[in-house]
C-alpha positions in Angstrom: -24.6 -11.7 10.6 -22.9 -9.4 8.0 -19.5 -10.8 7.1 -18.6 -8.2 4.6 -19.7 -5.0 2.9 -17.8 -5.7 -0.3 -18.7 -9.1 -1.9 -16.3 -8.5 -4.8 -13.0 -7.1 -3.6 -11.6 -7.2 -7.1 -13.7 -4.1 -7.8 -11.4 -2.1 -5.6 -8.1 -4.1 -5.4 -6.3 -6.5 -7.7 -3.0 -8.2 -8.0 -2.1 -8.6 -11.6 1.0 -10.3 -13.0 2.2 -10.1 -16.6 5.2 -10.6 -18.9 6.7 -7.7 -20.7 7.0 -7.4 -24.5 9.6 -4.7 -24.9 7.2 -2.4 -26.7 3.8 -1.2 -25.6 0.9 -3.2 -24.1 -2.3 -2.8 -22.1 -2.5 -4.9 -18.9 -6.0 -6.1 -18.3 -7.3 -6.8 -14.8 -8.0 -10.5 -14.1 -10.9 -9.9 -11.7 -13.6 -7.3 -12.0 -13.4 -6.0 -15.5 -14.6 -2.5 -14.5 -11.8 -1.9 -12.1 -9.9 1.2 -13.3 -7.0 1.7 -10.9 -6.1 5.0 -9.3 -2.8 3.8 -7.7 -0.7 1.2 -9.5 2.6 -0.2 -8.0 4.8 -2.3 -10.4 7.8 -4.4 -9.6 9.9 -6.6 -11.9 10.0 -10.1 -10.5 12.8 -11.9 -12.3 15.7 -9.5 -11.6 16.7 -6.5 -9.5 14.8 -3.3 -10.4 13.0 -0.5 -8.7 9.4 -0.5 -7.3 7.6 2.0 -9.4 4.4 3.7 -8.4 1.9 5.8 -10.3 -1.4 7.4 -9.4 -4.2 9.2 -11.2 -4.0 12.3 -9.0 -0.4 13.1 -10.0 -0.9 11.8 -13.6 0.0 8.5 -15.2 3.6 9.4 -16.3 4.7 10.7 -13.0 6.7 8.1 -11.1 7.7 7.6 -7.5 10.0 4.8 -6.4 9.3 3.1 -3.0 12.9 1.9 -2.5 14.3 5.4 -3.0 13.7 8.8 -1.3 13.9 10.5 -4.7 11.5 13.2 -5.7 8.9 12.5 -8.4 10.1 12.2 -11.9 8.3 12.1 -15.3 8.9 9.0 -17.5 6.9 8.8 -20.6 7.6 5.2 -21.5 6.6 3.6 -18.2 2.9 3.7 -17.1 1.2 5.6 -19.9 -2.4 5.5 -18.9 -5.0 4.2 -16.5 -7.6 2.3 -18.4 -11.2 1.2 -17.7 -10.0 -2.4 -17.2 -6.4 -1.9 -16.2 -3.4 0.2 -17.4 -1.0 0.6 -20.3 2.8 0.6 -20.2 5.6 1.6 -22.6 8.9 0.1 -23.4 10.8 0.8 -20.1 12.4 -2.3 -18.6 11.1 -1.2 -15.2 7.6 -2.1 -16.3 7.7 -3.8 -19.7 11.1 -5.3 -20.7 10.9 -8.1 -23.3 10.2 -11.5 -21.7 10.6 -10.0 -18.3 8.1 -10.8 -15.5 6.2 -8.3 -13.4 3.8 -8.0 -10.5 1.4 -5.1 -10.1 -0.8 -4.1 -7.2 -3.8 -1.9 -8.1 -6.2 0.1 -5.9 -9.3 2.0 -7.0 -10.5 5.2 -5.5 -12.6 6.7 -8.2 -14.3 9.8 -6.9 -12.5 13.2 -7.2 -12.7 15.7 -4.4 -11.4 19.2 -3.6 -11.3 20.7 -0.1 -10.9 24.5 0.3 -10.0 24.5 4.0 -10.9 28.1 4.5 -14.4 27.6 3.0 -15.3 24.2 4.5 -13.6 24.6 7.9 -12.1 21.2 7.5 -8.3 21.3 8.1 -6.0 24.3 7.6 -4.3 23.3 4.3 -6.2 22.8 1.0 -6.2 19.4 -0.6 -7.4 17.6 -3.7 -7.6 13.9 -4.6 -9.6 10.8 -5.3 -11.5 8.7 -2.8 -13.7 5.6 -2.3 -16.1 5.8 0.5 -16.9 2.0 0.1 -13.3 0.8 0.1 -12.1 3.5 2.5 -9.2 4.6 0.3 -8.1 8.1 -0.5 -5.3 9.6 -2.6 -4.6 13.1 -1.3 -2.5 15.9 -2.8 -1.5 19.1 -1.1 1.1 21.9 -1.1 3.1 22.5 2.0 2.7 25.8 4.0 5.8 25.6 6.3 3.5 25.8 9.4 2.0 23.0 11.4 -1.5 22.3 10.2 -4.1 19.7 9.2 -5.3 18.3 5.9 -8.6 16.7 4.9 -8.2 13.1 3.9 -11.9 12.6 2.8 -12.2 9.0 4.1 -15.1 9.8 6.3 -13.5 7.7 9.1 -10.3 7.5 11.0 -7.4 6.2 8.8 -5.6 3.2 10.2 -2.7 3.2 7.8 -1.3 6.0 5.6 1.8 6.8 3.6 3.1 10.3 2.7 5.8 11.2 0.1 7.4 14.5 -0.7 7.0 14.9 -4.5 9.3 18.0 -4.9 12.4 16.9 -3.1 14.3 13.8 -1.9 12.9 12.6 1.5 11.8 9.4 3.1 8.4 7.8 2.5 6.8 8.3 5.9 4.4 5.6 7.1 1.8 5.8 9.9 0.2 2.5 11.1 -2.3 2.2 14.0 -0.2 -0.7 15.5 3.3 0.6 15.0 3.5 1.5 18.7 1.2 2.0 21.7 1.1 5.7 20.7 1.3 5.4 16.9 0.9 9.1 16.3 4.3 9.6 17.9 6.1 7.2 15.7 7.0 6.7 12.0 8.2 3.9 9.7 9.9 4.5 6.4 8.9 2.6 3.3 12.2 3.2 1.7 14.2 1.8 4.7 14.3 -1.2 7.1 14.5 0.6 10.4 12.3 -0.2 13.4 9.4 2.0 14.3 11.0 5.4 15.2 9.8 8.1 17.6 9.4 10.9 15.1 7.1 13.9 15.5 7.9 15.0 12.0 5.2 12.7 10.5 2.0 13.4 12.4 3.0 16.2 14.9 2.4 13.7 17.7 -1.4 14.0 16.9 -3.6 11.1 16.0 -5.7 11.4 12.8 -9.4 12.0 13.1 -12.3 11.1 10.9 -11.8 14.2 8.8 -8.1 15.3 9.0 -4.5 14.2 9.6 -1.9 16.5 11.2 1.5 17.7 9.9 4.4 19.6 11.4 6.4 22.1 9.3 8.9 19.5 8.3 10.0 17.8 5.0 7.8 14.7 5.4 4.6 16.5 4.6 4.7 20.3 4.9 7.7 22.2 3.7 6.7 25.5 2.3 5.7 25.4 -1.4 6.6 21.7 -1.8 4.1 19.3 -3.3 3.1 16.1 -1.4 1.0 13.0 -2.1 -0.5 10.6 0.5 -2.3 7.3 0.4 -4.9 6.8 3.2 -6.8 3.7 4.3 -9.3 2.6 6.9 -10.4 -1.0 7.5 -13.4 -2.5 5.8 -14.8 -5.7 7.2 -14.2 -8.6 4.8 -12.0 -6.4 2.5 -9.1 -4.8 4.4 -7.3 -5.1 7.7 -4.3 -3.4 9.2 -3.1 -5.1 12.4 -0.2 -6.6 14.3 1.1 -9.9 15.5 4.0 -11.4 17.5 6.3 -13.9 15.9 7.0 -17.3 17.4 10.2 -18.3 15.6 8.6 -21.6 14.5 7.9 -23.1 11.1 4.4 -23.8 12.5 4.1 -20.1 12.8 1.7 -17.5 14.0 -1.8 -17.5 12.5 -3.3 -14.1 11.7 -7.1 -14.0 11.4 -8.3 -11.5 8.8 -11.9 -12.5 8.1 -11.1 -12.9 4.4 -8.8 -14.7 1.9 -6.0 -12.2 1.2 -5.0 -11.0 -2.2 -2.0 -9.2 -0.9 -0.2 -9.0 2.5 2.4 -6.4 3.4 4.5 -7.1 6.5 7.0 -5.0 8.5 8.8 -5.7 11.7 8.5 -2.8 14.1 10.6 -3.5 17.2 13.9 -4.1 15.2 15.3 -3.6 11.8 13.8 -5.8 9.0 12.8 -5.4 5.4 9.2 -4.8 4.2 7.7 -7.8 2.5 4.9 -8.2 -0.1 3.2 -11.6 -0.5 0.3 -12.0 -2.9 -2.1 -14.5 -4.4 -0.9 -14.5 -7.9 2.9 -15.2 -7.8 3.7 -19.0 -7.7 0.3 -19.7 -6.2 0.6 -22.5 -3.7 1.1 -22.8 0.0 3.5 -22.4 1.7 5.7 -21.1 -1.2 4.3 -17.7 -1.7 7.5 -15.6 -2.5 8.1 -12.1 -1.3 9.1 -8.9 -2.9 10.8 -6.1 -0.9 9.5 -2.5 -1.2 12.6 -1.0 0.3 15.0 -2.9 -2.0 15.4 -3.6 -5.7 15.9 -7.4 -5.2 14.1 -9.9 -7.4 11.4 -12.2 -6.1 12.6 -14.4 -3.2 10.9 -17.4 -1.5 13.5 -18.1 1.1 12.5 -15.9 4.1 8.8 -15.1 3.8 7.2 -18.5 3.5 3.5 -18.0 4.2 0.2 -19.9 3.9 -2.6 -17.9 2.3 -5.8 -19.2 3.9 -9.5 -18.6 3.4 -9.8 -16.5 6.5 -6.2 -15.1 7.0 -2.6 -16.2 6.8 -0.1 -18.3 8.7 3.6 -17.8 8.8 5.8 -20.7 7.9 9.2 -19.0 8.0 11.4 -18.4 11.1 13.3 -15.4 9.8 13.5 -11.9 11.4 11.5 -10.5 8.4 8.2 -12.1 9.3 8.3 -14.5 12.3 11.2 -13.9 14.7 10.5 -15.3 18.1 9.0 -12.5 20.2 9.3 -10.0 17.3 6.6 -7.4 16.8 5.1 -7.0 13.3 2.5 -4.9 11.5 0.6 -6.1 8.4 -1.6 -4.5 5.8 -3.9 -6.9 3.9 -6.5 -6.7 1.2 -9.0 -9.4 0.2 -9.3 -11.7 -2.8 -12.6 -13.0 -1.3 -14.4 -12.3 2.0 -14.4 -15.4 4.3 -18.2 -15.5 3.7 -20.1 -13.2 1.3 -23.1 -11.2 2.4 -25.2 -14.0 0.8 -23.5 -16.8 2.7 -21.0 -18.1 0.1 -17.7 -19.2 1.7 -14.2 -18.6 0.4 -11.8 -21.6 -0.2 -8.2 -21.9 0.8 -5.5 -22.3 -1.8 
């Protein structure tokens, strides 16, 4: 039996924590040393500050902020380059203040692509980007046309989770998730807000993604005429990534979620009611059940009061009773990436924390 197609998840995703020096420094990955990230998300841990994201398709110095609807800006002293073994940062307190602590989450795509829709017959709107057929991750850039259309995502399979952001103007981060609703193509979540899953045709034009394209209306989320957009697209890979749902039980002996791998990061959002987004990972604090959360839709510092969670060799178990992760009867989605598969292709098992 094949338990995974990726024996070393750190070749495609890594959580990396570091302490700022107030000047410049290169942050080196702690797993696979050949992992050059294409999407890096950085959050200060010890105090309130923005969630800053950067990708190789837009260029290292171009920032988007997950807790704000703001358009892209250019900041030359934040993330300054993507390196063969990590990334470099400048002196900005959002990424490298003296003695300040930070968490970063890093995904690798790695292969550039261009799709001329009129030539290939795939989609109706041209796109470019970077993709990994192994990790099933694509970063996609396109310019809006103002007319409903479709865009190639280059995954080669149906995306189960994706995020779209207007780079040119202030607008919500629109999120599609396969379990956000019984008809997820009709609904949206917003990474910069805490609202429940919302019936909103403006994200996907009420049309499910296919193995080649995703759909857009003519609206601000993804297709206003002449505006620039970026999207992050994911499909599940056995033993490496999973994007599912669970129901809370309101008990400190909480819901167990089976992943088939030991998670490196878990992102959780309640969908049937308001509730903040939560990021829990394998590097901050580092023991069960006190795995503190950071909140993508807020500037707040690291907090371990409401998202207490066990990170296990084959999934995770909720130990909090809060509305954020485990309210009784509450509906939640999660996005998880592996530190280790539960069992490698050669039969080596993972260990719990």
